[in-house]
C-alpha positions as CSV (number, residue, x, y, z in Angstrom):
1,X,59.5,123.3,173.0
2,X,60.5,120.3,173.8
3,X,64.1,120.8,175.7
4,X,65.7,117.6,173.1
5,X,64.5,118.6,170.4
6,X,65.6,122.4,171.0
7,X,68.6,121.2,171.8
8,X,68.9,119.1,168.5
9,X,67.3,122.0,166.0
10,X,70.4,123.4,163.4
11,X,69.0,127.3,163.8
12,X,71.1,129.1,161.1
13,X,70.5,126.4,158.8
14,X,66.5,126.6,159.5
15,X,66.4,130.4,158.5
16,X,68.9,129.3,155.3
17,X,66.2,126.5,154.5
18,X,63.2,129.5,155.7
19,X,64.8,132.5,153.7
20,X,65.2,129.8,150.1
21,X,68.7,129.4,150.3
22,X,69.6,125.9,151.2
23,X,72.2,124.1,148.9
24,X,71.6,121.4,150.8
25,X,68.3,120.5,152.6
26,X,68.8,117.3,153.3
27,X,70.5,118.1,156.1
28,X,67.4,119.0,158.2
29,X,64.8,117.4,156.4
30,X,64.2,113.5,156.3
31,X,64.8,111.3,158.8
32,X,67.8,111.2,160.8
33,X,69.2,108.9,163.2
34,X,70.3,110.8,166.4
35,X,71.8,109.3,169.8
36,X,68.5,110.3,171.0
37,X,66.1,108.8,168.8
38,X,64.9,109.5,164.9
39,X,64.7,112.8,164.2
40,X,61.9,114.2,161.9
41,X,62.4,117.2,159.7
42,X,59.7,118.8,157.2
43,X,59.3,121.8,155.2
44,X,56.3,123.4,153.9
45,X,55.3,127.1,154.1
46,X,51.4,126.8,153.3
47,X,51.1,124.1,156.2
48,X,49.7,124.5,159.2
49,X,50.7,121.3,160.7
50,X,52.9,118.2,159.1
51,X,52.3,114.4,160.6
52,X,54.5,111.5,160.1
53,X,52.7,108.2,159.0
54,X,54.2,105.5,159.2
55,X,52.9,101.7,159.6
56,X,49.5,102.2,161.6
57,X,51.3,104.8,163.8
58,X,51.4,108.3,163.1
59,X,52.6,111.6,165.1
60,X,52.5,115.2,164.6
61,X,55.7,117.1,164.0
62,X,56.1,120.1,166.0
63,X,56.8,123.8,163.7
64,X,59.5,124.9,165.1
65,X,60.2,128.3,162.7
66,X,56.7,130.1,161.6
67,X,58.0,130.1,158.0
68,X,57.3,126.6,157.6
69,X,59.8,124.2,158.9
70,X,58.1,121.8,161.1
71,X,60.6,119.0,163.3
72,X,59.7,115.9,166.0
73,X,61.5,113.5,167.4
74,X,60.5,109.9,168.0
75,X,62.3,106.4,170.0
76,X,64.3,104.4,167.8
77,X,67.3,103.6,166.3
78,X,66.5,102.8,162.5
79,X,64.0,104.6,160.6
80,X,60.8,103.2,159.4
81,X,59.4,103.9,156.0
82,X,56.9,106.9,156.4
83,X,55.2,109.4,154.4
84,X,54.3,112.9,155.2
85,X,50.8,113.9,155.8
86,X,50.3,118.0,155.3
87,X,47.4,119.8,156.9
88,X,46.2,122.9,155.0
89,X,43.3,125.2,155.6
90,X,41.1,124.0,153.5
91,X,42.6,120.9,153.4
92,X,45.6,118.1,153.3
93,X,47.6,115.7,151.1
94,X,49.7,112.6,152.2
95,X,53.0,112.4,150.5
96,X,56.2,110.3,150.4
97,X,59.0,112.7,151.1
98,X,61.5,113.7,148.5
99,X,64.5,113.7,151.3
100,X,64.6,110.3,152.6
101,X,66.0,109.2,149.3
102,X,69.8,109.1,148.8
103,X,72.0,110.5,145.4
104,X,70.8,108.6,142.4
105,X,74.4,109.9,140.7
106,X,77.7,108.2,141.7
107,X,80.7,109.7,142.7
108,X,82.4,108.6,139.8
109,X,79.9,109.9,137.2
110,X,80.5,113.1,138.9
111,X,84.1,113.3,138.4
112,X,84.5,112.0,135.0
113,X,81.9,115.1,134.4
114,X,84.1,117.2,135.7
115,X,86.6,115.9,133.7
116,X,85.0,115.9,130.6
117,X,84.6,112.2,129.5
118,X,81.1,111.3,131.2
119,X,79.4,110.7,127.8
120,X,76.1,109.4,129.2
121,X,76.1,112.1,131.8
122,X,72.3,113.1,129.7
123,X,71.4,109.6,131.8
124,X,72.2,111.0,135.3
125,X,71.3,115.1,134.6
126,X,67.8,116.0,133.4
127,X,64.6,114.8,134.5
128,X,64.5,111.0,135.2
129,X,61.2,108.9,136.1
130,X,62.0,106.1,138.2
131,X,61.4,103.5,141.1
132,X,63.7,104.2,144.4
133,X,62.8,101.8,147.1
134,X,59.9,100.6,145.6
135,X,58.4,104.5,145.2
136,X,58.0,106.1,141.9
137,X,58.7,109.1,140.4
138,X,60.9,111.8,139.0
139,X,64.9,111.9,139.8
140,X,66.3,115.9,138.8
141,X,69.3,116.8,138.6
142,X,71.3,120.0,137.1
143,X,74.8,121.9,136.8
144,X,75.1,125.3,138.2
145,X,77.7,125.3,140.0
146,X,77.8,128.8,141.6
147,X,73.8,129.4,142.9
148,X,72.9,129.3,146.3
149,X,69.5,127.6,145.8
150,X,68.0,126.0,143.0
151,X,64.7,124.7,143.5
152,X,62.5,122.3,140.6
153,X,59.2,123.8,140.6
154,X,56.3,122.6,138.4
155,X,52.8,121.0,137.7
156,X,53.0,119.0,140.9
157,X,53.7,121.6,143.6
158,X,52.4,124.5,141.9
159,X,55.4,126.5,140.6
160,X,56.4,127.3,144.4
161,X,60.3,127.5,144.3
162,X,59.9,127.4,147.9
163,X,59.0,123.7,148.9
164,X,61.2,121.8,146.6
165,X,64.8,122.8,147.1
166,X,67.8,120.6,146.2
167,X,71.5,119.4,147.5
168,X,74.5,120.4,146.3
169,X,76.3,117.3,145.5
170,X,79.9,118.0,147.2
171,X,82.2,120.4,144.8
172,X,81.0,119.0,141.6
173,X,78.2,121.5,141.3
174,X,75.1,119.5,140.7
175,X,72.1,119.8,142.6
176,X,69.4,116.6,142.5
177,X,66.4,115.8,144.0
178,X,64.5,112.5,143.9
179,X,60.3,113.6,144.1
180,X,57.9,111.5,144.3
181,X,55.1,113.4,143.8
182,X,56.3,114.5,139.6
183,X,55.2,112.5,137.1
184,X,55.6,111.7,133.5
185,X,53.9,115.0,131.7
186,X,53.8,117.0,134.6
187,X,56.2,120.5,133.3
188,X,59.3,121.3,134.9
189,X,61.5,124.1,135.3
190,X,64.3,124.9,137.5
191,X,64.4,128.3,140.0
192,X,67.4,129.9,141.2
193,X,68.7,132.3,143.8
194,X,71.9,133.8,142.9
195,X,74.3,136.0,145.0
196,X,72.6,139.2,145.4
197,X,69.6,137.4,145.8
198,X,68.0,137.7,142.4
199,X,65.8,134.9,141.4
200,X,64.0,133.4,137.9
201,X,63.7,130.7,136.4
202,X,65.7,128.4,134.3
203,X,64.5,125.3,131.8
204,X,66.8,122.2,132.2
205,X,69.2,122.1,129.8
206,X,69.1,118.0,129.7
207,X,65.3,117.8,129.8
208,X,64.5,115.0,127.1
209,X,61.2,117.0,126.4
210,X,59.8,120.5,126.2
211,X,56.5,122.1,126.3
212,X,55.1,123.1,122.7
213,X,56.2,127.1,122.2
214,X,55.6,129.9,123.1
215,X,55.7,128.0,126.2
216,X,59.6,127.7,127.4
217,X,59.1,125.0,130.2
218,X,60.7,122.1,130.1
219,X,58.4,118.3,130.3
220,X,58.9,115.0,131.5
221,X,59.2,112.5,129.4
222,X,60.2,108.3,129.3
223,X,62.4,107.4,127.2
224,X,62.5,103.6,127.6
225,X,59.9,103.0,126.4
226,X,60.0,102.2,122.3
227,X,60.3,99.1,120.6
228,X,63.1,99.3,118.3
229,X,62.9,97.2,115.4
230,X,66.1,98.5,113.6
231,X,68.9,96.2,114.3
232,X,69.5,95.0,111.3
233,X,69.4,98.1,109.4
234,X,72.3,99.9,112.0
235,X,74.2,96.6,112.4
236,X,74.3,97.5,108.3
237,X,75.7,100.4,109.0
238,X,78.9,99.2,110.9
239,X,81.0,98.4,108.0
240,X,79.7,99.8,105.1
241,X,82.0,101.9,103.4
242,X,79.8,105.2,102.4
243,X,83.0,106.7,100.6
244,X,82.2,104.4,98.1
245,X,78.5,103.8,98.0
246,X,76.2,106.3,96.5
247,X,75.5,109.1,99.3
248,X,72.1,111.7,97.7
249,X,70.7,113.6,99.9
250,X,67.5,115.7,100.7
251,X,67.6,118.2,102.7
252,X,64.3,118.7,104.8
253,X,62.6,121.4,107.0
254,X,59.9,119.5,108.9
255,X,57.5,121.8,109.5
256,X,57.2,123.0,106.1
257,X,57.7,120.2,104.2
258,X,54.1,119.7,104.0
259,X,51.5,121.0,107.0
260,X,48.0,120.1,107.0
261,X,46.6,123.2,107.0
262,X,48.3,126.3,105.5
263,X,46.3,129.5,107.9
264,X,46.7,128.2,111.3
265,X,50.5,127.2,111.6
266,X,49.8,123.6,112.8
267,X,52.3,120.6,111.5
268,X,52.0,117.1,111.0
269,X,52.8,114.9,113.6
270,X,56.4,112.6,113.4
271,X,54.6,110.2,112.8
272,X,52.7,111.0,109.9
273,X,55.6,113.1,108.0
274,X,57.6,109.8,108.0
275,X,55.4,107.6,106.2
276,X,55.1,110.5,103.5
277,X,58.7,111.3,103.2
278,X,59.5,107.8,102.5
279,X,57.2,107.3,100.3
280,X,58.1,110.0,98.4
281,X,62.1,110.0,99.4
282,X,62.2,106.3,97.7
283,X,60.6,107.7,94.4
284,X,62.5,110.2,94.0
285,X,65.9,107.8,95.0
286,X,67.8,110.1,97.9
287,X,69.2,107.7,99.7
288,X,69.3,110.0,102.8
289,X,67.5,112.9,104.8
290,X,68.9,115.2,106.7
291,X,67.0,117.2,108.9
292,X,67.3,120.7,110.1
293,X,68.0,120.9,113.5
294,X,64.9,119.3,114.9
295,X,66.8,119.7,118.7
296,X,63.7,122.6,120.8
297,X,63.8,126.2,120.1
298,X,61.3,129.1,120.6
299,X,61.6,130.7,117.2
300,X,60.0,129.1,113.9
301,X,61.9,131.6,111.8
302,X,65.2,130.3,113.2
303,X,64.7,127.0,111.3
304,X,66.0,125.4,114.4
305,X,69.3,126.6,114.3
306,X,68.7,128.2,117.5
307,X,68.5,125.7,120.1
308,X,67.7,126.1,123.6
309,X,66.9,122.4,124.5
310,X,69.3,120.3,123.3
311,X,68.2,116.6,124.6
312,X,64.8,117.8,123.2
313,X,62.9,116.7,120.3
314,X,60.6,119.7,119.4
315,X,57.3,119.9,120.5
316,X,56.3,121.0,117.0
317,X,56.0,117.9,116.0
318,X,55.1,115.7,118.8
319,X,56.8,113.3,121.4
320,X,60.3,112.2,121.9
321,X,58.0,108.6,121.3
322,X,57.1,109.9,117.5
323,X,60.6,110.9,117.0
324,X,61.6,107.4,117.7
325,X,58.9,106.1,115.5
326,X,59.8,107.9,112.5
327,X,63.9,107.2,113.3
328,X,62.7,103.7,113.0
329,X,60.6,103.8,109.9
330,X,62.8,106.2,108.2
331,X,65.0,102.8,108.2
332,X,62.6,100.2,108.3
333,X,62.4,101.4,104.6
334,X,66.3,101.5,103.9
335,X,66.6,105.8,104.3
336,X,69.3,107.0,106.7
337,X,68.6,110.4,108.9
338,X,72.1,112.7,109.6
339,X,70.7,115.2,111.3
340,X,71.6,119.2,111.8
341,X,73.2,119.7,114.8
342,X,74.6,122.9,116.2
343,X,77.2,123.7,118.6
344,X,79.0,126.8,117.6
345,X,76.5,128.6,119.3
346,X,73.1,129.5,121.5
347,X,70.9,132.2,121.9
348,X,70.5,134.7,124.2
349,X,66.7,133.7,125.7
350,X,66.8,134.4,129.2
351,X,64.9,131.1,129.9
352,X,67.9,129.2,128.1
353,X,71.4,128.6,128.6
354,X,72.2,131.8,128.9
355,X,74.1,133.1,132.2
356,X,72.3,130.0,133.4
357,X,73.6,130.5,137.0
358,X,74.0,134.3,137.3
359,X,77.3,133.3,135.6
360,X,78.3,132.5,131.9
361,X,78.4,129.1,132.7
362,X,77.9,127.2,129.2
363,X,79.3,131.0,127.6
364,X,82.2,132.2,128.2
365,X,82.5,135.4,130.0
366,X,85.0,137.5,127.8
367,X,82.7,138.9,125.5
368,X,85.3,138.8,122.5
369,X,85.4,135.0,123.0
370,X,81.8,134.4,123.7
371,X,79.7,136.4,121.3
372,X,78.7,136.2,118.0
373,X,78.4,140.4,117.3
374,X,77.0,139.7,114.2
375,X,74.8,136.8,114.9
376,X,73.7,138.2,118.4
377,X,74.4,134.6,120.3
378,X,76.1,133.3,122.6
379,X,79.3,131.1,122.0
380,X,80.1,127.8,124.3
381,X,83.1,127.4,126.5
382,X,84.8,124.7,125.2
383,X,87.8,125.0,127.1
384,X,85.4,124.4,130.5
385,X,85.1,120.4,130.8
386,X,81.4,119.8,132.0
387,X,80.1,122.5,128.7
388,X,82.5,120.2,126.5
389,X,81.1,116.8,128.2
390,X,77.5,119.2,127.7
391,X,78.1,119.2,123.8
392,X,79.7,115.4,123.2
393,X,77.4,113.9,125.3
394,X,74.9,115.4,123.4
395,X,75.8,114.1,119.8
396,X,76.2,110.9,121.5
397,X,72.7,111.1,122.3
398,X,71.2,111.8,119.4
399,X,72.7,108.7,118.1
400,X,72.2,106.2,121.2
401,X,68.7,107.2,121.7
402,X,67.4,108.4,118.0
403,X,69.5,105.9,116.1
404,X,70.9,108.4,114.0
405,X,73.0,107.7,111.3
406,X,74.5,110.8,111.1
407,X,75.4,114.3,112.8
408,X,75.8,117.3,110.3
409,X,77.4,120.0,112.3
410,X,76.6,123.7,111.9
411,X,79.1,127.1,111.5
412,X,81.9,124.5,112.2
413,X,84.0,127.4,110.4
414,X,83.3,129.6,113.6
415,X,83.9,127.7,115.4
416,X,87.3,127.1,114.0
417,X,88.2,130.6,113.8
418,X,88.7,133.6,116.6
419,X,88.0,135.8,114.9
420,X,85.1,134.4,112.8
421,X,82.8,137.6,111.5
422,X,84.5,139.7,114.4
423,X,86.4,143.6,113.2
424,X,90.1,144.1,115.1
425,X,89.4,144.6,118.5
426,X,86.4,142.4,118.8
427,X,88.5,138.9,119.8
428,X,91.4,137.5,121.8
429,X,94.0,135.3,120.2
430,X,95.4,132.2,121.5
431,X,98.2,131.9,123.7
432,X,100.0,131.2,120.5
433,X,99.4,135.0,119.3
434,X,96.8,132.8,116.7
435,X,93.5,133.0,115.3
436,X,92.6,129.4,116.3
437,X,90.5,128.4,118.3
438,X,92.4,125.7,120.4
439,X,89.9,124.7,122.6
440,X,86.9,124.4,119.9
441,X,89.7,122.0,117.9
442,X,89.9,119.7,120.5
443,X,86.0,119.0,120.8
444,X,85.5,118.3,117.3
445,X,88.8,115.6,117.9
446,X,87.4,114.4,120.5
447,X,84.2,114.6,119.7
448,X,84.6,112.4,116.7
449,X,87.5,110.2,118.2
450,X,84.6,109.1,120.6
451,X,81.8,109.1,117.3
452,X,84.1,106.1,115.8
453,X,84.8,104.1,119.0
454,X,80.8,104.4,120.2
455,X,79.5,104.2,116.6
456,X,81.4,102.9,114.0
457,X,79.6,103.6,111.0
458,X,77.9,106.6,111.5
459,X,78.8,109.5,109.4
460,X,79.9,113.5,110.6
461,X,80.0,115.8,108.5
462,X,80.9,119.3,108.7
463,X,79.8,122.2,107.2
464,X,82.7,124.1,107.0
465,X,83.2,128.0,104.6
466,X,87.2,127.9,105.2
467,X,90.3,125.9,103.5
468,X,91.3,125.2,106.6
469,X,93.3,122.0,106.3
470,X,92.2,118.4,107.1
471,X,88.4,118.3,108.0
472,X,88.2,114.8,107.1
473,X,91.8,114.3,107.7
474,X,92.7,111.3,110.0
475,X,92.5,112.1,113.6
476,X,96.4,110.2,114.1
477,X,97.6,112.5,111.0
478,X,96.4,116.1,112.9
479,X,93.0,116.6,110.9
480,X,90.4,116.9,112.4
481,X,88.2,113.3,111.7
482,X,85.4,114.1,110.0
483,X,83.6,111.7,107.2
484,X,82.5,114.3,105.1
485,X,83.2,117.9,104.8
486,X,80.2,120.1,102.5
487,X,82.1,121.5,99.6
488,X,80.7,125.4,99.9
489,X,83.7,126.4,97.5
490,X,82.0,124.6,94.8
491,X,78.7,125.8,95.9
492,X,79.6,129.4,95.7
493,X,81.5,129.5,92.3
494,X,79.0,127.1,90.5
495,X,76.4,129.4,91.5
496,X,78.3,132.2,90.4
497,X,78.2,131.0,86.9
498,X,75.0,129.7,86.7
499,X,73.9,133.1,87.2
500,X,75.5,135.1,84.1
501,X,74.0,135.0,81.2
502,X,75.1,132.1,79.2
503,X,77.0,134.8,76.9
504,X,78.6,135.8,79.1
505,X,80.1,132.9,81.3
506,X,83.1,132.3,78.5
507,X,84.8,135.1,81.3
508,X,84.4,133.3,84.3
509,X,85.1,130.1,82.9
510,X,87.3,129.0,85.6
511,X,84.1,129.0,88.6
512,X,83.3,126.0,86.8
513,X,86.7,123.9,86.2
514,X,88.6,125.2,89.1
515,X,86.6,122.6,91.8
516,X,88.9,119.8,90.3
517,X,91.8,121.6,91.5
518,X,91.4,121.1,94.6
519,X,88.7,118.1,94.8
520,X,90.5,115.3,96.6
521,X,91.7,117.6,99.3
522,X,88.9,116.7,101.1
523,X,86.0,114.1,101.6
524,X,83.2,116.2,99.4
525,X,79.4,116.9,99.9
526,X,78.1,118.7,96.9
527,X,75.1,121.1,98.5
528,X,72.5,123.2,97.5
529,X,71.1,123.7,100.5
530,X,68.8,125.9,102.0
531,X,71.0,128.2,102.7
532,X,71.0,129.1,98.8
533,X,67.0,129.6,98.4
534,X,66.1,132.4,101.1
535,X,67.2,135.8,101.9
536,X,66.8,137.1,98.6
537,X,68.9,134.4,96.7
538,X,65.8,133.3,94.7
539,X,65.3,129.9,94.4
540,X,67.2,127.8,92.4
541,X,65.7,128.0,89.0
542,X,65.2,131.6,90.4
543,X,69.1,131.5,89.6
544,X,68.9,130.8,86.1
545,X,69.4,133.5,83.9
546,X,67.5,133.9,80.7
547,X,63.4,133.4,79.7
548,X,60.9,131.1,81.5
549,X,62.3,128.2,79.8
550,X,65.3,129.2,79.6
551,X,65.6,128.6,83.4
552,X,64.6,125.4,83.3
553,X,67.1,124.0,80.5
554,X,69.7,126.2,82.8
555,X,68.7,124.2,85.6
556,X,68.8,121.2,84.5
557,X,72.2,121.7,83.4
558,X,73.0,122.4,86.3
559,X,71.4,119.6,88.3
560,X,73.1,117.2,85.4
561,X,76.6,118.4,86.3
562,X,76.1,119.0,90.0
563,X,75.3,114.2,90.1
564,X,78.3,113.6,87.5
565,X,80.8,115.8,89.0
566,X,82.8,114.0,92.2
567,X,81.1,114.6,95.7
568,X,78.3,112.9,97.3
569,X,75.5,115.4,96.3
570,X,72.8,117.2,98.8
571,X,69.9,119.4,97.6
572,X,67.1,121.1,99.1
573,X,63.5,119.9,99.4
574,X,61.0,121.4,97.0
575,X,64.3,122.7,94.8
576,X,63.9,119.1,92.9
577,X,60.6,120.4,90.9
578,X,61.6,123.9,90.0
579,X,59.5,126.4,92.4
580,X,60.3,130.3,91.1
581,X,59.9,131.5,94.3
582,X,61.9,131.4,97.3
583,X,61.7,128.9,100.2
584,X,59.1,129.9,103.0
585,X,59.1,128.3,106.2
586,X,55.5,129.6,106.9
587,X,54.5,127.7,103.5
588,X,53.8,124.2,102.6
589,X,56.0,123.3,99.4
590,X,54.2,124.2,96.6
591,X,53.4,120.9,95.8
592,X,50.7,122.5,93.2
593,X,53.5,122.5,90.8
594,X,54.0,118.8,90.0
595,X,49.7,118.4,89.3
596,X,48.8,122.2,87.6
597,X,47.8,120.8,84.1
598,X,48.6,122.7,80.8
599,X,46.3,122.8,77.8
600,X,48.2,121.2,75.1
601,X,51.0,119.5,77.0
602,X,49.3,116.1,78.6
603,X,52.7,115.7,79.8
604,X,52.1,118.4,82.9
605,X,54.4,121.5,83.5
606,X,58.0,122.1,83.1
607,X,57.9,121.6,87.0
608,X,56.4,118.2,86.8
609,X,58.9,117.4,83.8
610,X,61.9,118.6,85.7
611,X,60.3,116.1,88.6
612,X,60.7,113.3,86.7
613,X,64.3,113.9,85.0
614,X,65.5,114.7,88.1
615,X,64.0,110.9,89.5
616,X,65.8,109.4,86.2
617,X,69.4,111.4,87.0
618,X,69.3,109.3,90.8
619,X,68.0,105.8,89.3
620,X,71.1,106.4,87.4
621,X,73.7,108.3,89.2
622,X,72.7,105.0,91.9
623,X,72.9,102.2,89.6
624,X,76.4,103.1,87.8
625,X,79.2,103.2,90.5
626,X,81.5,105.5,87.8
627,X,79.3,108.1,89.4
628,X,80.2,107.3,93.0
629,X,82.3,104.8,93.5
630,X,85.9,106.4,93.8
631,X,84.4,110.5,94.2
632,X,87.8,110.9,96.8
633,X,90.3,108.7,94.2
634,X,92.0,110.9,91.2
635,X,91.4,107.9,89.2
636,X,87.4,108.7,88.8
637,X,87.8,111.4,86.9
638,X,89.6,113.1,84.3
639,X,89.0,116.0,82.1
640,X,88.8,115.6,78.7
641,X,87.9,119.1,77.2
642,X,88.3,121.6,79.9
643,X,89.8,124.9,78.4
644,X,86.8,125.7,75.3
645,X,85.3,128.8,77.8
646,X,84.4,130.4,74.3
647,X,81.7,128.0,73.8
648,X,81.1,127.1,77.6
649,X,81.8,123.2,77.1
650,X,82.9,120.1,78.9
651,X,83.4,117.1,79.2
652,X,84.9,114.3,81.1
653,X,85.1,110.9,81.8
654,X,83.5,109.3,85.1
655,X,85.3,105.2,86.2
656,X,84.6,103.4,89.3
657,X,87.1,100.0,89.9
658,X,85.7,98.5,86.3
659,X,87.4,100.2,83.2
660,X,84.0,99.1,81.3
661,X,81.3,100.9,83.7
662,X,83.1,104.3,82.6
663,X,81.1,107.1,81.2
664,X,81.7,110.2,79.1
665,X,80.1,113.6,80.5
666,X,79.8,116.5,77.9
667,X,77.8,119.7,79.3
668,X,76.9,122.9,77.5
669,X,76.7,125.8,79.2
670,X,74.9,128.1,76.2
671,X,71.4,127.8,74.1
672,X,73.4,127.2,71.1
673,X,72.8,123.4,69.6
674,X,75.4,121.7,68.0
675,X,74.8,118.8,65.3
676,X,77.0,116.7,63.9
677,X,79.7,117.9,66.3
678,X,83.3,116.2,66.4
679,X,84.1,116.0,70.3
680,X,86.8,114.3,71.9
681,X,86.7,111.8,73.2
682,X,89.1,109.0,75.9
683,X,89.3,106.1,74.2
684,X,88.3,104.3,71.4
685,X,85.5,102.4,71.2
686,X,81.0,102.4,71.0
687,X,79.4,105.3,73.1
688,X,76.0,105.2,73.7
689,X,73.5,107.8,75.1
690,X,72.0,107.0,78.3
691,X,70.9,110.2,79.4
692,X,70.1,113.6,78.1
693,X,68.7,117.1,80.1
694,X,67.1,118.4,76.9
695,X,64.6,114.9,75.7
696,X,61.6,116.5,75.3
697,X,60.6,114.5,78.6
698,X,62.2,116.4,80.7
699,X,60.7,119.6,78.4
700,X,63.9,119.9,76.5
701,X,64.3,120.4,72.5
702,X,64.9,117.0,72.3
703,X,68.6,117.6,70.8
704,X,69.1,114.2,71.7
705,X,71.5,110.9,70.4
706,X,69.2,108.0,70.1
707,X,72.0,106.2,68.1
708,X,75.1,104.5,68.9
709,X,78.2,106.3,68.2
710,X,81.8,104.7,67.0
711,X,84.5,106.4,67.5
712,X,87.0,107.6,64.7
713,X,90.3,107.9,65.0
714,X,89.8,111.6,63.9
715,X,92.1,113.7,66.5
716,X,90.1,116.0,68.5
717,X,91.6,118.4,71.2
718,X,94.6,117.0,72.0
719,X,92.5,113.3,71.9
720,X,93.6,111.1,68.8
721,X,89.6,109.7,69.0
722,X,86.6,111.3,68.7
723,X,82.8,110.5,68.1
724,X,80.1,113.0,66.4
725,X,77.3,113.8,67.9
726,X,74.4,116.1,69.0
727,X,75.5,118.9,72.1
728,X,72.6,119.7,73.4
729,X,71.5,123.6,74.0
730,X,71.6,124.2,77.8
731,X,72.5,120.5,78.3
732,X,74.1,117.5,79.4
733,X,74.2,114.4,77.7
734,X,75.6,111.1,78.9
735,X,77.8,108.0,77.6
736,X,78.2,105.3,78.7
737,X,81.8,103.7,77.3
738,X,82.6,100.3,75.4
739,X,86.0,100.1,74.8
740,X,87.4,98.7,71.7
741,X,89.4,95.2,71.3
742,X,92.5,97.4,70.9
743,X,91.2,99.7,73.4
744,X,94.3,102.5,75.1
745,X,94.7,106.1,76.1
746,X,96.1,107.7,73.6
747,X,94.9,111.1,75.1
């Protein structure tokens, strides 16, 4: 070896590179200007020779270390444009040198990430196709502060972790590398070597696409090409008052809504689903869909709630661009899309976030804080700024890149309480001795404040199952800042009530009426979600008591009560057509229930009739502001009769901002029909039935009120006025109200 070249060699660093332990390979790879000239370094353990190609000139590098390190010195004071030619025993290749490119992440971006406030960190970390100095390639970056070395491996380098080690950027813990040899569509992972010498592969936490399961690799994709056409839709969201608007949400699991083939486990593409689903949603009258998690997950049976690819739309249904089409199409059809999001926990899959850099990087190091003993999953370390940044930026990512109308946050209660699902000795109190997770609370407040600033009009919804105060409270009043909260209390009480034999409902009448005691403590969404129709709980129809026909009558009444009760609405897919079996993610919904023929009844099955009722009920809900405009205002609801437990009958009024839009609702939860029954009404006037769940059209017995009812000054239940009507058995009747000229509330 030339004596001058020998003197320029940094032998300890060469040894670190050859032994795959170098965390800053750019120091000895690439081209460097020295006093003696331009020093070139290259590394490929399989190469027999390496040449530098600079324009028409080329010269060979010397193998300095038999492990595959080559170096050479040439004259000059400026690094020329060059390529490297690698010579192998069975061929050669010419390529751009990945070690001649400068970092693409600014120091300020790294500092804000370390502080937990880089809200677009997904633009810097991950895999991003780009052009640097006229060279096309992919820029890779990953956060793993405690490793000895990281390499990017994939289709572009035969998955050989020796050849493309990445550069550590100061004390940020971020490693980066621009690879001209990588391209869109390539599969890749990061190979990490940790202290102690253990080497393993990890998927990219910030990957924008993933390999279809059971594969676990990340996939290079380009997020920049899709042409959005939903500007007008998004603009309208900014000024929309959702609290005073109808919200009727259809919860959907994309993989089992419809399947192209039940036997081979295949799925429809996002684009196909968009067209079919939008048509159905518009036909029924839903305002929004809520998608169970579309973030990448390895196990179908987890329904998406055990996420491994937080920044990656699942490959089951297509590419990220396909999902963009889905979102854009929904918006073009006037349909909002809410995405389920899971920041409470993540699975232990070894290719994912768990023990990412050989330490508890994303999860808390203490298992009393970092693990759910009953779920078998890991809990994020919300107090680590980079982890908090990962989650906050992730929610913003789905709002920004995929134009989501909102985020429904799963398992918020498990985030708020340190002792959630844990026994004594399995958790650690906070610094004040309480069970509140102060770090998670700060993350939730931080996220909700940023969403309101950056995406006004987008919704943040909490699935929170306890009585934690001010979930939807104002951030300036020590609230968490969510827009809406799932009303799990109402759901539990009401389903418990409906499961009872109607003859015994009198004994739990409070379960029917209790929700109005706290109805205005939060901005609620009434939910019958997927959780209520799995694991032996029975479908919504299956929960109902009685004969087959009585089950449908009960269900029609239940849905009618839900739609007239204060609060926005959510129903899980399929339950609007009354299947008797529970939901199974491996099968399509039972669409045949709507088309099966019944001998002697051309109107179809009870399922089809229920489906027709739901369509009419939703249309009525959207048409009458009294059913939604004052959901969060006590002026929007008033009991007329709520104490008749013996007959299991309740009646109430719903109001809007206009008195003439008032509706009167009466529900009978027993199979007894009351004909020519005097019932209390809130004021003198005319009452016209506009809906009756017992109509024959809906599969009922036809106990309806076809004629206009004039109130009489006959006191009933403490009210001065009453009307004589037929109260349908296991039914709900809704009346429009026209006050008399001398209208006054005399209750």
